[in-house]
N, CA, C, O and the ligand as a Tripos MOL2 file, in Angstrom:
@<TRIPOS>MOLECULE
protein
  253   251    64     0     0
PROTEIN
NO_CHARGES

@<TRIPOS>ATOM
      1 N         -22.3980   12.2610   -5.7900 N.3       1 MET1
      2 CA        -22.0100   11.0240   -6.5020 C.3       1 MET1
      3 C         -20.8160   10.3560   -5.8320 C.2       1 MET1
      4 O         -19.8080   10.9920   -5.5260 O.2       1 MET1
      5 N         -20.9600    9.1130   -5.6240 N.am      2 GLN2
      6 CA        -19.8480    8.3610   -5.0290 C.3       2 GLN2
      7 C         -18.8950    7.9020   -6.1070 C.2       2 GLN2
      8 O         -19.2940    7.5260   -7.2090 O.2       2 GLN2
      9 N         -17.6180    7.9460   -5.7530 N.am      3 LYS3
     10 CA        -16.6220    7.4230   -6.6850 C.3       3 LYS3
     11 C         -16.6580    5.9120   -6.6660 C.2       3 LYS3
     12 O         -16.7650    5.2850   -5.6120 O.2       3 LYS3
     13 N         -16.5690    5.3520   -7.8300 N.am      4 LYS4
     14 CA        -16.5140    3.8910   -7.8920 C.3       4 LYS4
     15 C         -15.1390    3.4060   -7.4670 C.2       4 LYS4
     16 O         -14.1170    3.9820   -7.8400 O.2       4 LYS4
     17 N         -15.1300    2.3550   -6.6910 N.am      5 VAL5
     18 CA        -13.8560    1.7420   -6.3170 C.3       5 VAL5
     19 C         -13.4170    0.8760   -7.4940 C.2       5 VAL5
     20 O         -14.0830   -0.0810   -7.8890 O.2       5 VAL5
     21 N         -12.2770    1.2580   -8.0240 N.am      6 LYS6
     22 CA        -11.8150    0.5410   -9.2160 C.3       6 LYS6
     23 C         -10.8020   -0.5270   -8.8540 C.2       6 LYS6
     24 O          -9.8240   -0.2680   -8.1520 O.2       6 LYS6
     25 N         -11.0450   -1.6980   -9.3290 N.am      7 GLY7
     26 CA        -10.0360   -2.7400   -9.2090 C.3       7 GLY7
     27 C          -9.7940   -3.2270   -7.7940 C.2       7 GLY7
     28 O          -8.6660   -3.5730   -7.4430 O.2       7 GLY7
     29 N         -10.8370   -3.2590   -6.9760 N.am      8 LEU8
     30 CA        -10.6540   -3.8060   -5.6280 C.3       8 LEU8
     31 C         -10.4350   -5.3150   -5.7200 C.2       8 LEU8
     32 O         -11.2140   -6.0490   -6.3280 O.2       8 LEU8
     33 N          -9.3730   -5.7300   -5.1090 N.am      9 ASN9
     34 CA         -9.0560   -7.1540   -5.0660 C.3       9 ASN9
     35 C          -9.4070   -7.6800   -3.6710 C.2       9 ASN9
     36 O          -8.5560   -7.7990   -2.7900 O.2       9 ASN9
     37 N         -10.6890   -7.9860   -3.5100 N.am     10 ALA10
     38 CA        -11.1840   -8.3730   -2.1810 C.3      10 ALA10
     39 C         -10.4840   -9.6380   -1.6880 C.2      10 ALA10
     40 O         -10.2030   -9.7870   -0.4980 O.2      10 ALA10
     41 N         -10.2140  -10.5300   -2.6100 N.am     11 GLU11
     42 CA         -9.5610  -11.7850   -2.2340 C.3      11 GLU11
     43 C          -8.1720  -11.5180   -1.6500 C.2      11 GLU11
     44 O          -7.7810  -12.1160   -0.6480 O.2      11 GLU11
     45 N          -7.4400  -10.6130   -2.2910 N.am     12 TRP12
     46 CA         -6.1020  -10.2820   -1.7880 C.3      12 TRP12
     47 C          -6.2100   -9.6770   -0.3810 C.2      12 TRP12
     48 O          -5.4350  -10.0180    0.5130 O.2      12 TRP12
     49 N          -7.1610   -8.7960   -0.2050 N.am     13 HIS13
     50 CA         -7.3320   -8.1630    1.1060 C.3      13 HIS13
     51 C          -7.6590   -9.1860    2.1790 C.2      13 HIS13
     52 O          -7.1780   -9.0920    3.3080 O.2      13 HIS13
     53 N          -8.4830  -10.1640    1.8190 N.am     14 ARG14
     54 CA         -8.8150  -11.2130    2.7880 C.3      14 ARG14
     55 C          -7.5690  -11.9660    3.2230 C.2      14 ARG14
     56 O          -7.4270  -12.3520    4.3830 O.2      14 ARG14
     57 N          -6.6840  -12.1630    2.2810 N.am     15 GLN15
     58 CA         -5.4990  -12.9790    2.5700 C.3      15 GLN15
     59 C          -4.3360  -12.1580    3.1210 C.2      15 GLN15
     60 O          -3.3630  -12.7270    3.6160 O.2      15 GLN15
     61 N          -4.4210  -10.8530    3.0440 N.am     16 HIS16
     62 CA         -3.3260   -9.9950    3.4910 C.3      16 HIS16
     63 C          -3.8450   -8.9220    4.4230 C.2      16 HIS16
     64 O          -4.0010   -7.7600    4.0490 O.2      16 HIS16
     65 N          -4.1010   -9.3370    5.6220 N.am     17 LYS17
     66 CA         -4.5630   -8.3610    6.6180 C.3      17 LYS17
     67 C          -3.3410   -7.6620    7.2150 C.2      17 LYS17
     68 O          -2.3260   -8.2890    7.5150 O.2      17 LYS17
     69 N          -3.4700   -6.3570    7.3770 N.am     18 MET18
     70 CA         -2.3960   -5.6030    8.0300 C.3      18 MET18
     71 C          -2.3360   -6.0140    9.5040 C.2      18 MET18
     72 O          -3.3690   -6.0750   10.1710 O.2      18 MET18
     73 N          -1.1230   -6.2980   10.0210 N.am     19 PRO19
     74 CA         -1.0160   -6.6320   11.4470 C.3      19 PRO19
     75 C          -1.5300   -5.4800   12.3110 C.2      19 PRO19
     76 O          -1.5750   -4.3310   11.8730 O.2      19 PRO19
     77 N          -1.9110   -5.8030   13.5280 N.am     20 LYS20
     78 CA         -2.5090   -4.7690   14.3820 C.3      20 LYS20
     79 C          -1.5460   -3.6330   14.6940 C.2      20 LYS20
     80 O          -1.9080   -2.4610   14.5850 O.2      20 LYS20
     81 N          -0.3430   -3.9660   15.0740 N.am     21 ASN21
     82 CA          0.6630   -2.9290   15.3400 C.3      21 ASN21
     83 C           1.8560   -3.1460   14.4280 C.2      21 ASN21
     84 O           2.9050   -3.6280   14.8560 O.2      21 ASN21
     85 N           1.6800   -2.7850   13.1640 N.am     22 PRO22
     86 CA          2.7300   -3.0980   12.1980 C.3      22 PRO22
     87 C           3.9860   -2.2630   12.4200 C.2      22 PRO22
     88 O           3.9120   -1.1020   12.8230 O.2      22 PRO22
     89 N           5.1270   -2.8620   12.1550 N.am     23 THR23
     90 CA          6.3620   -2.0910   12.1320 C.3      23 THR23
     91 C           6.3730   -1.2980   10.8290 C.2      23 THR23
     92 O           5.5760   -1.5500    9.9260 O.2      23 THR23
     93 N           7.2870   -0.3380   10.7490 N.am     24 VAL24
     94 CA          7.3950    0.4490    9.5180 C.3      24 VAL24
     95 C           7.6380   -0.4790    8.3310 C.2      24 VAL24
     96 O           7.0330   -0.3240    7.2700 O.2      24 VAL24
     97 N           8.5280   -1.4420    8.5270 N.am     25 GLN25
     98 CA          8.8370   -2.3760    7.4440 C.3      25 GLN25
     99 C           7.6070   -3.1770    7.0130 C.2      25 GLN25
    100 O           7.3880   -3.4140    5.8250 O.2      25 GLN25
    101 N           6.8100   -3.5880    8.0030 N.am     26 GLN26
    102 CA          5.6050   -4.3380    7.6650 C.3      26 GLN26
    103 C           4.6260   -3.4820    6.8770 C.2      26 GLN26
    104 O           4.0020   -3.9470    5.9240 O.2      26 GLN26
    105 N           4.5030   -2.2290    7.2870 N.am     27 ARG27
    106 CA          3.5880   -1.3340    6.5740 C.3      27 ARG27
    107 C           4.0660   -1.1090    5.1470 C.2      27 ARG27
    108 O           3.2770   -1.1500    4.2030 O.2      27 ARG27
    109 N           5.3610   -0.8740    4.9980 N.am     28 ILE28
    110 CA          5.9030   -0.6300    3.6620 C.3      28 ILE28
    111 C           5.6990   -1.8710    2.7970 C.2      28 ILE28
    112 O           5.2660   -1.7790    1.6490 O.2      28 ILE28
    113 N           6.0180   -3.0270    3.3660 N.am     29 GLY29
    114 CA          5.8510   -4.2720    2.6160 C.3      29 GLY29
    115 C           4.4050   -4.4930    2.2050 C.2      29 GLY29
    116 O           4.1170   -4.9130    1.0840 O.2      29 GLY29
    117 N           3.5110   -4.2060    3.1230 N.am     30 TRP30
    118 CA          2.0880   -4.4010    2.8350 C.3      30 TRP30
    119 C           1.6560   -3.4800    1.6930 C.2      30 TRP30
    120 O           0.9690   -3.9050    0.7640 O.2      30 TRP30
    121 N           2.0650   -2.2200    1.7770 N.am     31 HIS31
    122 CA          1.6250   -1.2650    0.7660 C.3      31 HIS31
    123 C           2.2310   -1.5600   -0.5990 C.2      31 HIS31
    124 O           1.5750   -1.3780   -1.6250 O.2      31 HIS31
    125 N           3.4790   -2.0120   -0.6160 N.am     32 LEU32
    126 CA          4.0900   -2.3440   -1.9050 C.3      32 LEU32
    127 C           3.3810   -3.5430   -2.5210 C.2      32 LEU32
    128 O           3.1080   -3.5610   -3.7210 O.2      32 LEU32
    129 N           3.0850   -4.5440   -1.6980 N.am     33 ALA33
    130 CA          2.3560   -5.7070   -2.2090 C.3      33 ALA33
    131 C           0.9600   -5.2930   -2.6490 C.2      33 ALA33
    132 O           0.4360   -5.7760   -3.6530 O.2      33 ALA33
    133 N           0.3760   -4.3970   -1.8830 N.am     34 HIS34
    134 CA         -0.9700   -3.9290   -2.2030 C.3      34 HIS34
    135 C          -1.0130   -3.2210   -3.5520 C.2      34 HIS34
    136 O          -1.9230   -3.4350   -4.3530 O.2      34 HIS34
    137 N          -0.0110   -2.3720   -3.7900 N.am     35 LEU35
    138 CA          0.0570   -1.6470   -5.0620 C.3      35 LEU35
    139 C           0.0650   -2.6010   -6.2440 C.2      35 LEU35
    140 O          -0.5560   -2.3460   -7.2750 O.2      35 LEU35
    141 N           0.7820   -3.7080   -6.0720 N.am     36 GLU36
    142 CA          0.9150   -4.6460   -7.1850 C.3      36 GLU36
    143 C          -0.3330   -5.4930   -7.3790 C.2      36 GLU36
    144 O          -0.5990   -5.9860   -8.4760 O.2      36 GLU36
    145 N          -1.0870   -5.6540   -6.3150 N.am     37 ASN37
    146 CA         -2.1550   -6.6440   -6.3600 C.3      37 ASN37
    147 C          -3.5570   -6.0730   -6.3170 C.2      37 ASN37
    148 O          -4.5270   -6.7910   -6.5620 O.2      37 ASN37
    149 N          -3.6750   -4.8040   -6.0120 N.am     38 CYS38
    150 CA         -5.0110   -4.2510   -5.8260 C.3      38 CYS38
    151 C          -5.0200   -2.7800   -6.2170 C.2      38 CYS38
    152 O          -4.0530   -2.0560   -5.9790 O.2      38 CYS38
    153 N          -6.1140   -2.3520   -6.8160 N.am     39 GLY39
    154 CA         -6.2050   -0.9540   -7.2380 C.3      39 GLY39
    155 C          -7.2540   -0.1750   -6.4790 C.2      39 GLY39
    156 O          -7.8140    0.7880   -7.0020 O.2      39 GLY39
    157 N          -7.5310   -0.5880   -5.2300 N.am     40 CYS40
    158 CA         -8.6390    0.0640   -4.5150 C.3      40 CYS40
    159 C          -8.2650    1.4590   -4.0440 C.2      40 CYS40
    160 O          -9.1510    2.2790   -3.8060 O.2      40 CYS40
    161 N          -6.9920    1.7460   -3.9050 N.am     41 ARG41
    162 CA         -6.6040    3.1260   -3.5960 C.3      41 ARG41
    163 C          -5.2820    3.4230   -4.2870 C.2      41 ARG41
    164 O          -4.3990    2.5680   -4.3570 O.2      41 ARG41
    165 N          -5.1550    4.6410   -4.7960 N.am     42 PRO42
    166 CA         -3.9780    4.9450   -5.6050 C.3      42 PRO42
    167 C          -2.7590    5.2720   -4.7530 C.2      42 PRO42
    168 O          -2.8700    5.8790   -3.6880 O.2      42 PRO42
    169 N          -1.6180    4.8670   -5.2340 N.am     43 GLY43
    170 CA         -0.3460    5.3030   -4.6620 C.3      43 GLY43
    171 C          -0.1100    4.8430   -3.2410 C.2      43 GLY43
    172 O          -0.7440    3.9130   -2.7410 O.2      43 GLY43
    173 N           0.8330    5.5340   -2.6060 N.am     44 LEU44
    174 CA          1.2070    5.2420   -1.2250 C.3      44 LEU44
    175 C           0.9010    6.4590   -0.3710 C.2      44 LEU44
    176 O           0.9390    7.5850   -0.8680 O.2      44 LEU44
    177 N           0.5990    6.2530    0.9100 N.am     45 PRO45
    178 CA          0.4140    7.4180    1.7840 C.3      45 PRO45
    179 C           1.6770    8.2600    1.8330 C.2      45 PRO45
    180 O           2.7870    7.7270    1.8250 O.2      45 PRO45
    181 N           1.5080    9.5910    1.8850 N.am     46 GLY46
    182 CA          2.6520   10.4990    1.8760 C.3      46 GLY46
    183 C           3.6550   10.1970    2.9730 C.2      46 GLY46
    184 O           4.8660   10.2380    2.7540 O.2      46 GLY46
    185 N           3.1330    9.8890    4.1720 N.am     47 LYS47
    186 CA          4.0290    9.6330    5.2870 C.3      47 LYS47
    187 C           4.8670    8.3930    5.0460 C.2      47 LYS47
    188 O           6.0380    8.3310    5.4200 O.2      47 LYS47
    189 N           4.2500    7.4090    4.4170 N.am     48 LEU48
    190 CA          4.9720    6.1720    4.1440 C.3      48 LEU48
    191 C           6.1070    6.4360    3.1510 C.2      48 LEU48
    192 O           7.2000    5.8840    3.2820 O.2      48 LEU48
    193 N           5.8390    7.2740    2.1730 N.am     49 LYS49
    194 CA          6.8860    7.6220    1.1990 C.3      49 LYS49
    195 C           8.0550    8.3090    1.8920 C.2      49 LYS49
    196 O           9.2180    8.0440    1.5900 O.2      49 LYS49
    197 N           7.7190    9.2060    2.8360 N.am     50 GLU50
    198 CA          8.7950    9.8750    3.5880 C.3      50 GLU50
    199 C           9.6460    8.8630    4.3320 C.2      50 GLU50
    200 O          10.8740    8.9450    4.3410 O.2      50 GLU50
    201 N           8.9710    7.9060    4.9580 N.am     51 GLN51
    202 CA          9.7140    6.8920    5.7010 C.3      51 GLN51
    203 C          10.5630    6.0340    4.7750 C.2      51 GLN51
    204 O          11.6830    5.6490    5.1100 O.2      51 GLN51
    205 N          10.0100    5.7450    3.6090 N.am     52 MET52
    206 CA         10.7690    4.9480    2.6450 C.3      52 MET52
    207 C          12.0200    5.6930    2.1900 C.2      52 MET52
    208 O          13.0870    5.1010    2.0240 O.2      52 MET52
    209 N          11.8680    7.0100    1.9890 N.am     53 LYS53
    210 CA         13.0310    7.8110    1.5910 C.3      53 LYS53
    211 C          14.1010    7.7650    2.6670 C.2      53 LYS53
    212 O          15.2870    7.6030    2.3790 O.2      53 LYS53
    213 N          13.6590    7.9120    3.9280 N.am     54 LYS54
    214 CA         14.5990    7.8710    5.0450 C.3      54 LYS54
    215 C          15.3240    6.5360    5.1000 C.2      54 LYS54
    216 O          16.5200    6.4740    5.3850 O.2      54 LYS54
    217 N          14.5930    5.4830    4.8270 N.am     55 LEU55
    218 CA         15.1720    4.1310    4.9000 C.3      55 LEU55
    219 C          15.8470    3.7270    3.5910 C.2      55 LEU55
    220 O          16.3630    2.6170    3.4530 O.2      55 LEU55
    221 N          15.8280    4.6570    2.6330 N.am     56 LYS56
    222 CA         16.4330    4.4060    1.3150 C.3      56 LYS56
    223 C          15.8100    3.1910    0.6230 C.2      56 LYS56
    224 O          16.4980    2.3790    0.0030 O.2      56 LYS56
    225 N          14.5010    3.0970    0.7530 N.am     57 ILE57
    226 CA         13.7730    2.0440    0.0410 C.3      57 ILE57
    227 C          13.2300    2.6680   -1.2390 C.2      57 ILE57
    228 O          12.6390    3.7480   -1.2210 O.2      57 ILE57
    229 N          13.4400    1.9710   -2.3390 N.am     58 LYS58
    230 CA         13.0380    2.5250   -3.6200 C.3      58 LYS58
    231 C          11.5190    2.6310   -3.7270 C.2      58 LYS58
    232 O          10.7950    1.6730   -3.4540 O.2      58 LYS58
    233 N          11.0570    3.7970   -4.1230 N.am     59 ILE59
    234 CA          9.6360    4.0070   -4.3200 C.3      59 ILE59
    235 C           9.3220    3.7100   -5.7820 C.2      59 ILE59
    236 O           9.9710    4.2590   -6.6720 O.2      59 ILE59
    237 N           8.3530    2.8630   -6.0400 N.am     60 PRO60
    238 CA          8.0460    2.5170   -7.4280 C.3      60 PRO60
    239 C           7.7210    3.7600   -8.2540 C.2      60 PRO60
    240 O           7.1640    4.7270   -7.7340 O.2      60 PRO60
    241 N           8.0650    3.7330   -9.5170 N.am     61 ALA61
    242 CA          7.8350    4.8800  -10.3890 C.3      61 ALA61
    243 C           6.3450    5.0410  -10.6550 C.2      61 ALA61
    244 O           5.5880    4.0710  -10.6700 O.2      61 ALA61
    245 N           5.9500    6.2720  -10.8610 N.am     62 GLY62
    246 CA          4.5920    6.5540  -11.3000 C.3      62 GLY62
    247 C           3.5540    6.5690  -10.2110 C.2      62 GLY62
    248 O           2.3620    6.4730  -10.5000 O.2      62 GLY62
    249 N           3.9710    6.6870   -8.9570 N.am     63 ILE63
    250 CA          2.9610    6.7920   -7.9010 C.3      63 ILE63
    251 C           3.1660    8.0640   -7.0780 C.2      63 ILE63
    252 O           2.4100    8.3230   -6.1420 O.2      63 ILE63
    253 ZN         -6.8680   -2.7020   -1.9270 Zn       64 ZN64
@<TRIPOS>BOND
     1     1     2 1
     2     2     3 1
     3     3     4 2
     4     3     5 am
     5     5     6 1
     6     6     7 1
     7     7     8 2
     8     7     9 am
     9     9    10 1
    10    10    11 1
    11    11    12 2
    12    11    13 am
    13    13    14 1
    14    14    15 1
    15    15    16 2
    16    15    17 am
    17    17    18 1
    18    18    19 1
    19    19    20 2
    20    19    21 am
    21    21    22 1
    22    22    23 1
    23    23    24 2
    24    23    25 am
    25    25    26 1
    26    26    27 1
    27    27    28 2
    28    27    29 am
    29    29    30 1
    30    30    31 1
    31    31    32 2
    32    31    33 am
    33    33    34 1
    34    34    35 1
    35    35    36 2
    36    35    37 am
    37    37    38 1
    38    38    39 1
    39    39    40 2
    40    39    41 am
    41    41    42 1
    42    42    43 1
    43    43    44 2
    44    43    45 am
    45    45    46 1
    46    46    47 1
    47    47    48 2
    48    47    49 am
    49    49    50 1
    50    50    51 1
    51    51    52 2
    52    51    53 am
    53    53    54 1
    54    54    55 1
    55    55    56 2
    56    55    57 am
    57    57    58 1
    58    58    59 1
    59    59    60 2
    60    59    61 am
    61    61    62 1
    62    62    63 1
    63    63    64 2
    64    63    65 am
    65    65    66 1
    66    66    67 1
    67    67    68 2
    68    67    69 am
    69    69    70 1
    70    70    71 1
    71    71    72 2
    72    71    73 am
    73    73    74 1
    74    74    75 1
    75    75    76 2
    76    75    77 am
    77    77    78 1
    78    78    79 1
    79    79    80 2
    80    79    81 am
    81    81    82 1
    82    82    83 1
    83    83    84 2
    84    83    85 am
    85    85    86 1
    86    86    87 1
    87    87    88 2
    88    87    89 am
    89    89    90 1
    90    90    91 1
    91    91    92 2
    92    91    93 am
    93    93    94 1
    94    94    95 1
    95    95    96 2
    96    95    97 am
    97    97    98 1
    98    98    99 1
    99    99   100 2
   100    99   101 am
   101   101   102 1
   102   102   103 1
   103   103   104 2
   104   103   105 am
   105   105   106 1
   106   106   107 1
   107   107   108 2
   108   107   109 am
   109   109   110 1
   110   110   111 1
   111   111   112 2
   112   111   113 am
   113   113   114 1
   114   114   115 1
   115   115   116 2
   116   115   117 am
   117   117   118 1
   118   118   119 1
   119   119   120 2
   120   119   121 am
   121   121   122 1
   122   122   123 1
   123   123   124 2
   124   123   125 am
   125   125   126 1
   126   126   127 1
   127   127   128 2
   128   127   129 am
   129   129   130 1
   130   130   131 1
   131   131   132 2
   132   131   133 am
   133   133   134 1
   134   134   135 1
   135   135   136 2
   136   135   137 am
   137   137   138 1
   138   138   139 1
   139   139   140 2
   140   139   141 am
   141   141   142 1
   142   142   143 1
   143   143   144 2
   144   143   145 am
   145   145   146 1
   146   146   147 1
   147   147   148 2
   148   147   149 am
   149   149   150 1
   150   150   151 1
   151   151   152 2
   152   151   153 am
   153   153   154 1
   154   154   155 1
   155   155   156 2
   156   155   157 am
   157   157   158 1
   158   158   159 1
   159   159   160 2
   160   159   161 am
   161   161   162 1
   162   162   163 1
   163   163   164 2
   164   163   165 am
   165   165   166 1
   166   166   167 1
   167   167   168 2
   168   167   169 am
   169   169   170 1
   170   170   171 1
   171   171   172 2
   172   171   173 am
   173   173   174 1
   174   174   175 1
   175   175   176 2
   176   175   177 am
   177   177   178 1
   178   178   179 1
   179   179   180 2
   180   179   181 am
   181   181   182 1
   182   182   183 1
   183   183   184 2
   184   183   185 am
   185   185   186 1
   186   186   187 1
   187   187   188 2
   188   187   189 am
   189   189   190 1
   190   190   191 1
   191   191   192 2
   192   191   193 am
   193   193   194 1
   194   194   195 1
   195   195   196 2
   196   195   197 am
   197   197   198 1
   198   198   199 1
   199   199   200 2
   200   199   201 am
   201   201   202 1
   202   202   203 1
   203   203   204 2
   204   203   205 am
   205   205   206 1
   206   206   207 1
   207   207   208 2
   208   207   209 am
   209   209   210 1
   210   210   211 1
   211   211   212 2
   212   211   213 am
   213   213   214 1
   214   214   215 1
   215   215   216 2
   216   215   217 am
   217   217   218 1
   218   218   219 1
   219   219   220 2
   220   219   221 am
   221   221   222 1
   222   222   223 1
   223   223   224 2
   224   223   225 am
   225   225   226 1
   226   226   227 1
   227   227   228 2
   228   227   229 am
   229   229   230 1
   230   230   231 1
   231   231   232 2
   232   231   233 am
   233   233   234 1
   234   234   235 1
   235   235   236 2
   236   235   237 am
   237   237   238 1
   238   238   239 1
   239   239   240 2
   240   239   241 am
   241   241   242 1
   242   242   243 1
   243   243   244 2
   244   243   245 am
   245   245   246 1
   246   246   247 1
   247   247   248 2
   248   247   249 am
   249   249   250 1
   250   250   251 1
   251   251   252 2
@<TRIPOS>SUBSTRUCTURE
     1 MET1         2 RESIDUE 1 A MET
     2 GLN2         6 RESIDUE 1 A GLN
     3 LYS3        10 RESIDUE 1 A LYS
     4 LYS4        14 RESIDUE 1 A LYS
     5 VAL5        18 RESIDUE 1 A VAL
     6 LYS6        22 RESIDUE 1 A LYS
     7 GLY7        26 RESIDUE 1 A GLY
     8 LEU8        30 RESIDUE 1 A LEU
     9 ASN9        34 RESIDUE 1 A ASN
    10 ALA10       38 RESIDUE 1 A ALA
    11 GLU11       42 RESIDUE 1 A GLU
    12 TRP12       46 RESIDUE 1 A TRP
    13 HIS13       50 RESIDUE 1 A HIS
    14 ARG14       54 RESIDUE 1 A ARG
    15 GLN15       58 RESIDUE 1 A GLN
    16 HIS16       62 RESIDUE 1 A HIS
    17 LYS17       66 RESIDUE 1 A LYS
    18 MET18       70 RESIDUE 1 A MET
    19 PRO19       74 RESIDUE 1 A PRO
    20 LYS20       78 RESIDUE 1 A LYS
    21 ASN21       82 RESIDUE 1 A ASN
    22 PRO22       86 RESIDUE 1 A PRO
    23 THR23       90 RESIDUE 1 A THR
    24 VAL24       94 RESIDUE 1 A VAL
    25 GLN25       98 RESIDUE 1 A GLN
    26 GLN26      102 RESIDUE 1 A GLN
    27 ARG27      106 RESIDUE 1 A ARG
    28 ILE28      110 RESIDUE 1 A ILE
    29 GLY29      114 RESIDUE 1 A GLY
    30 TRP30      118 RESIDUE 1 A TRP
    31 HIS31      122 RESIDUE 1 A HIS
    32 LEU32      126 RESIDUE 1 A LEU
    33 ALA33      130 RESIDUE 1 A ALA
    34 HIS34      134 RESIDUE 1 A HIS
    35 LEU35      138 RESIDUE 1 A LEU
    36 GLU36      142 RESIDUE 1 A GLU
    37 ASN37      146 RESIDUE 1 A ASN
    38 CYS38      150 RESIDUE 1 A CYS
    39 GLY39      154 RESIDUE 1 A GLY
    40 CYS40      158 RESIDUE 1 A CYS
    41 ARG41      162 RESIDUE 1 A ARG
    42 PRO42      166 RESIDUE 1 A PRO
    43 GLY43      170 RESIDUE 1 A GLY
    44 LEU44      174 RESIDUE 1 A LEU
    45 PRO45      178 RESIDUE 1 A PRO
    46 GLY46      182 RESIDUE 1 A GLY
    47 LYS47      186 RESIDUE 1 A LYS
    48 LEU48      190 RESIDUE 1 A LEU
    49 LYS49      194 RESIDUE 1 A LYS
    50 GLU50      198 RESIDUE 1 A GLU
    51 GLN51      202 RESIDUE 1 A GLN
    52 MET52      206 RESIDUE 1 A MET
    53 LYS53      210 RESIDUE 1 A LYS
    54 LYS54      214 RESIDUE 1 A LYS
    55 LEU55      218 RESIDUE 1 A LEU
    56 LYS56      222 RESIDUE 1 A LYS
    57 ILE57      226 RESIDUE 1 A ILE
    58 LYS58      230 RESIDUE 1 A LYS
    59 ILE59      234 RESIDUE 1 A ILE
    60 PRO60      238 RESIDUE 1 A PRO
    61 ALA61      242 RESIDUE 1 A ALA
    62 GLY62      246 RESIDUE 1 A GLY
    63 ILE63      250 RESIDUE 1 A ILE
    64 ZN64       253 GROUP 0 **** ****
């Protein structure tokens, strides 16, 4: 059984393509915006959270 993709915001994805070689900041910004606008995948990648901690960027609660 395939899991249903819940809350995919295809329109947002069309308008917010990840740059080809994103900087860490671009990736973090993209994922934070993505969390707010689309539910196609839960939370943030673990590595990104580590980088955010290093950069002292606040990680949203509950993810
Ligand atoms: Zn999405």
